[in-house]
C-alpha positions as CSV (number, residue, x, y, z in Angstrom):
1,X,-38.7,109.6,83.5
2,X,-42.4,109.7,82.9
3,X,-44.1,107.1,80.4
4,X,-45.1,109.8,78.1
5,X,-41.4,111.2,78.1
6,X,-40.2,107.8,77.3
7,X,-42.7,107.5,74.5
8,X,-42.0,110.8,72.9
9,X,-38.1,110.0,73.0
10,X,-38.7,106.6,71.4
11,X,-41.0,108.2,68.6
12,X,-38.2,110.9,68.2
13,X,-35.5,108.1,67.7
14,X,-37.8,106.2,65.3
15,X,-38.3,109.2,63.1
16,X,-34.6,110.1,63.1
17,X,-33.7,106.7,62.1
18,X,-36.2,106.6,59.2
19,X,-34.9,109.9,58.1
20,X,-31.3,108.7,58.4
21,X,-32.2,105.5,56.4
22,X,-33.7,107.4,53.4
23,X,-30.7,109.8,53.3
24,X,-28.2,107.0,53.6
25,X,-29.6,105.6,50.3
26,X,-29.5,108.7,48.2
27,X,-26.6,108.3,45.8
28,X,-24.2,111.1,44.9
29,X,-25.9,113.5,42.5
30,X,-26.5,112.1,39.2
31,X,-25.2,108.5,39.9
32,X,-28.6,106.8,40.1
33,X,-29.6,108.8,37.0
34,X,-26.8,107.5,35.0
35,X,-27.6,103.9,36.1
36,X,-31.1,104.4,35.1
37,X,-30.1,105.6,31.7
38,X,-28.1,102.3,31.4
39,X,-31.2,100.4,32.0
40,X,-33.0,102.4,29.4
41,X,-30.2,101.4,26.8
42,X,-31.2,97.8,27.3
43,X,-34.4,98.2,25.2
44,X,-34.8,95.2,22.8
45,X,-34.7,91.3,23.0
46,X,-32.0,89.3,24.9
47,X,-31.1,85.6,25.1
48,X,-29.0,83.6,27.4
49,X,-25.6,83.0,26.1
50,X,-23.5,79.9,26.4
51,X,-19.9,79.7,27.7
52,X,-18.6,80.9,24.4
53,X,-20.7,84.0,24.3
54,X,-23.1,82.6,21.6
55,X,-26.8,83.2,22.0
56,X,-29.1,80.1,22.4
57,X,-32.4,81.0,20.9
58,X,-34.1,77.9,22.6
59,X,-33.1,79.3,26.0
60,X,-34.6,82.0,28.4
61,X,-35.5,85.2,26.5
62,X,-35.7,88.6,28.1
63,X,-37.1,91.8,26.6
64,X,-36.8,95.4,27.6
65,X,-39.0,98.4,26.8
66,X,-39.9,101.7,27.9
67,X,-43.1,102.9,29.2
68,X,-44.6,105.9,31.0
69,X,-43.1,108.5,28.7
70,X,-39.6,106.9,29.3
71,X,-39.9,107.0,33.2
72,X,-40.0,103.2,33.7
73,X,-38.1,100.3,32.2
74,X,-40.1,97.0,31.8
75,X,-38.2,93.8,31.8
76,X,-40.1,90.8,30.7
77,X,-38.8,87.2,31.6
78,X,-40.3,84.4,29.6
79,X,-42.5,86.9,27.5
80,X,-45.9,85.4,26.4
81,X,-45.6,82.3,28.9
82,X,-48.0,81.6,31.7
83,X,-45.1,82.2,34.1
84,X,-44.0,85.4,32.6
85,X,-42.5,87.8,35.1
86,X,-42.1,91.5,35.0
87,X,-39.5,93.8,36.7
88,X,-39.9,97.5,36.6
89,X,-37.0,99.9,37.0
90,X,-37.6,103.5,37.9
91,X,-36.4,106.5,39.9
92,X,-37.9,107.4,43.2
93,X,-36.5,110.8,43.9
94,X,-32.8,110.3,43.8
95,X,-33.0,106.7,44.2
96,X,-33.0,104.0,41.5
97,X,-35.5,101.2,42.4
98,X,-37.0,98.1,41.0
99,X,-40.1,96.0,41.7
100,X,-40.2,92.4,40.6
101,X,-43.5,90.9,39.9
102,X,-42.7,87.4,40.5
103,X,-44.5,84.2,39.3
104,X,-44.8,83.1,42.9
105,X,-47.2,86.0,43.4
106,X,-45.4,88.4,45.4
107,X,-43.8,91.9,44.5
108,X,-40.5,92.7,46.2
109,X,-39.1,96.2,45.8
110,X,-35.3,96.8,46.0
111,X,-33.3,100.0,46.2
112,X,-29.9,100.6,44.5
113,X,-26.9,100.5,46.9
114,X,-23.6,102.1,46.4
115,X,-20.9,100.4,44.6
116,X,-17.3,101.1,43.5
117,X,-18.0,100.5,39.7
118,X,-19.9,102.7,37.3
119,X,-20.8,99.5,35.3
120,X,-22.1,97.5,38.4
121,X,-25.6,98.2,39.8
122,X,-26.6,96.4,43.1
123,X,-30.2,96.3,44.5
124,X,-31.1,95.1,48.0
125,X,-34.6,94.4,49.4
126,X,-36.6,97.5,50.7
127,X,-40.1,96.3,51.0
128,X,-42.6,93.9,49.4
129,X,-46.2,93.3,48.9
130,X,-48.2,89.8,49.2
131,X,-45.3,88.6,51.4
132,X,-43.7,88.4,54.8
133,X,-39.9,88.9,54.0
134,X,-39.0,87.0,57.3
135,X,-40.8,83.8,55.9
136,X,-42.0,84.0,52.4
137,X,-39.8,82.9,49.4
138,X,-38.9,86.1,47.5
139,X,-36.1,87.7,45.3
140,X,-34.0,89.5,48.0
141,X,-31.1,91.3,46.0
142,X,-30.0,91.6,42.4
143,X,-26.7,92.5,40.9
144,X,-26.3,93.8,37.3
145,X,-22.9,93.8,35.5
146,X,-23.2,96.0,32.3
147,X,-20.3,94.1,30.4
148,X,-20.9,96.1,27.0
149,X,-23.7,97.6,25.1
150,X,-24.7,94.1,24.1
151,X,-23.9,91.8,27.0
152,X,-25.4,91.9,30.6
153,X,-24.9,89.6,33.5
154,X,-27.4,89.5,36.3
155,X,-27.3,87.7,39.6
156,X,-30.5,87.3,41.6
157,X,-30.6,86.2,45.1
158,X,-33.7,84.2,46.5
159,X,-34.5,84.1,50.1
160,X,-36.9,81.8,52.1
161,X,-37.3,81.9,56.0
162,X,-35.0,84.9,56.4
163,X,-32.1,83.3,54.7
164,X,-30.7,82.9,51.0
165,X,-31.6,79.7,49.4
166,X,-30.5,80.3,45.9
167,X,-28.6,82.4,43.5
168,X,-29.5,82.7,39.6
169,X,-26.7,83.9,37.3
170,X,-27.8,84.9,33.9
171,X,-25.4,86.0,31.1
172,X,-27.5,87.4,28.2
173,X,-26.7,89.0,24.8
174,X,-28.9,91.3,22.7
175,X,-30.6,89.6,19.8
176,X,-30.4,92.3,17.2
177,X,-27.7,94.9,16.6
178,X,-27.9,97.6,19.2
179,X,-30.1,100.5,18.2
180,X,-30.2,103.8,19.8
181,X,-33.4,104.4,21.6
182,X,-33.6,108.1,21.6
183,X,-32.7,108.7,25.2
C-alpha cells in the first residue's frame, strides 16, 4: 500500500472511533434528562451526616443552586472559604456532564456512564484543563446515590500518575426542609 492510502485509512479509523465513542455514551432517550432533574432538585444547603444520619453543622457544607436559566446546577463545597470548589452539572446534547473546578487548580470534566439503577448516577473522566491526566492529580470519577429527597451519598475517586490514589465518600443531608424549586 502507498503511504497516502495508509494515512487515509488511519484517519478514517480514527474518525470512526471518535464517532463510536460519542454515540456509545448517549443514554437511552430521556435517561440523562431525568438524572439532571434529580441534580436540580438538590437546590439548598447540605451538611455531612454522622453514622446515625444526624447532620453535623460543624462539618463540611455543600450548597446547590441553579444558574443560566436552570440549565446548570452549581455545587459549592466549602462555600465562602479560600479553598472553595465548584462543580457544574449540565447537559451536553443527550449527555449529562460535570466539570469540577478543584482547589488544586485543574478542571476535570466527566461524562455520565450507564448504570442499572435510576437512583445512581456515575461519571467517568472525559477531559480536563490545566492538567495532564496521565500525571496530574485530579478527580477522575464520581458516583452519586440519591437515597431520598433529603439524603445523598457521593463517592469521588482521586487519581495521580495514572492510578487511583484515594476515595472520598460523603453522606450528606439537606439542612432545611425540602422545598420544590419549580422545575
